[in-house]
C-alpha positions as CSV (number, residue, x, y, z in Angstrom):
1,M,111.9,62.3,86.4
2,L,110.7,65.4,88.2
3,D,107.8,65.3,90.7
4,F,106.2,68.7,91.4
5,R,104.3,68.9,94.6
6,I,102.0,71.9,94.9
7,L,99.7,70.9,97.7
8,G,101.2,72.1,100.9
9,P,104.7,73.6,100.6
10,L,106.0,73.8,97.0
11,E,108.5,71.0,96.4
12,V,110.3,69.5,93.5
13,V,111.6,65.9,93.9
14,T,113.8,63.8,91.7
15,E,115.0,60.2,92.0
16,A,118.1,61.7,93.8
17,G,116.0,63.6,96.3
18,H,114.6,67.1,96.9
19,V,115.6,69.9,94.6
20,R,116.6,73.1,96.4
21,L,114.3,75.9,95.2
22,G,115.2,79.6,95.0
23,G,113.7,82.5,96.9
24,P,110.1,83.4,97.4
25,K,109.7,85.1,94.0
26,Q,111.3,82.2,92.2
27,R,109.0,79.7,94.1
28,A,106.0,81.8,93.3
29,T,106.9,82.0,89.6
30,L,107.3,78.2,89.5
31,A,103.9,77.8,91.3
32,I,102.2,80.1,88.8
33,L,103.6,78.2,85.8
34,L,102.7,74.8,87.3
35,L,99.1,76.0,87.9
36,N,99.0,77.1,84.3
37,A,100.6,74.0,82.8
38,N,100.4,73.7,79.0
39,R,99.1,77.3,78.7
40,V,101.0,80.5,77.7
41,V,101.6,82.8,80.7
42,S,102.4,86.3,79.6
43,V,105.1,88.4,81.3
44,D,102.4,91.0,82.2
45,R,100.4,88.2,84.0
46,L,103.5,87.0,85.9
47,A,104.4,90.6,86.9
48,D,100.8,91.2,88.1
49,D,100.7,87.9,90.0
50,L,104.1,88.3,91.5
51,Y,104.1,92.0,92.4
52,G,100.4,92.8,92.6
53,G,101.0,95.5,90.0
54,A,99.4,96.9,87.0
55,A,101.6,99.9,86.4
56,P,105.0,99.6,84.6
57,V,107.8,98.7,87.0
58,T,110.8,101.0,87.7
59,V,114.2,99.6,88.4
60,I,117.2,101.2,89.9
61,P,120.4,99.4,91.1
62,G,119.2,97.0,93.8
63,V,115.5,97.9,93.9
64,V,112.4,97.4,91.7
65,F,109.4,99.6,92.4
66,V,105.9,98.3,91.5
67,G,102.6,100.1,91.7
68,S,99.6,97.9,92.2
69,S,96.1,97.9,90.9
70,A,95.0,98.0,94.5
71,G,96.9,101.3,95.1
72,T,99.9,100.0,97.0
73,V,103.4,100.8,95.8
74,Y,106.1,98.2,96.6
75,A,109.9,98.1,96.6
76,Y,111.6,94.7,96.2
77,S,115.2,93.7,96.2
78,T,116.6,92.9,92.8
79,A,119.0,90.5,94.5
80,D,116.6,88.1,96.2
81,G,113.1,89.5,95.6
82,K,112.5,90.3,99.3
83,A,110.1,93.1,100.1
84,L,111.9,96.2,101.2
85,W,109.1,98.7,101.6
86,Q,105.4,99.3,100.8
87,F,103.0,102.2,101.0
88,D,99.2,102.2,100.6
89,T,98.3,105.2,98.4
90,A,94.5,104.4,98.1
91,R,93.5,107.0,100.7
92,E,93.0,110.7,101.2
93,F,96.0,113.0,101.6
94,E,96.7,116.5,102.9
95,T,98.6,118.4,100.2
96,V,101.1,121.2,100.3
97,N,98.7,123.5,98.6
98,G,95.6,122.5,100.7
99,V,93.7,121.0,97.7
100,P,92.0,117.7,98.7
101,A,93.6,114.7,97.0
102,K,93.2,111.0,97.1
103,G,95.1,108.1,95.7
104,G,93.8,105.0,94.1
105,N,94.9,102.3,91.6
106,M,98.1,102.6,89.6
107,S,97.7,101.2,86.1
108,S,99.0,104.1,84.0
109,A,102.5,105.4,84.8
110,G,104.8,103.7,87.1
111,P,106.9,105.2,89.9
112,V,109.6,107.6,88.8
113,V,113.0,108.0,90.5
114,A,115.0,111.2,90.2
115,D,117.5,113.1,92.3
116,G,117.2,110.6,95.2
117,M,113.4,110.9,95.3
118,V,110.6,108.4,94.3
119,F,107.6,110.0,92.7
120,V,104.4,107.9,92.6
121,P,101.3,108.9,90.6
122,S,98.2,107.3,92.2
123,G,94.6,107.1,91.1
124,Y,95.3,107.4,87.4
125,S,94.3,104.6,85.0
126,D,94.7,104.1,81.3
127,L,91.8,101.8,81.4
128,G,89.4,104.2,83.1
129,N,88.4,101.7,85.8
130,G,89.5,100.9,89.3
131,V,89.8,103.2,92.3
132,R,90.2,106.7,90.8
133,G,92.2,109.5,92.4
134,N,94.4,112.5,91.7
135,V,97.6,112.5,93.6
136,L,101.4,112.6,93.0
137,L,103.3,111.4,96.0
138,A,107.0,112.3,96.6
139,F,109.2,110.1,98.8
140,G,112.7,110.9,99.9
141,P,115.3,109.6,102.4
142,K,114.5,110.2,106.0
């Protein structure tokens, strides 16, 4: 018999003792599923709850990039789910051509990786709601 304990630290206990749980994302996934027992939880819902994202994810070897509906782009390790980097795009930016730009939510296109750069569209929404903006951000190695 399994005993799931969700008040306080997440624990799983059997007659033989405590079950060793995985990393933070695995623990969060289990908690989401337990809180929605006997209900279907879509992959989209899990991705949004786990990564705070609404845009499609982008994966390269070792890293998953996720843009959130709040305007933050995240990079997580594919090995253990640990956060590697994040950047708040929901703000105003100085642009190379001097045209005012601001970021916002990310629920249309996800980050794009090409030639060692990460390109992040911010402020665009397929749904027409959220924090609107008009910026394409380019990140490269330092």
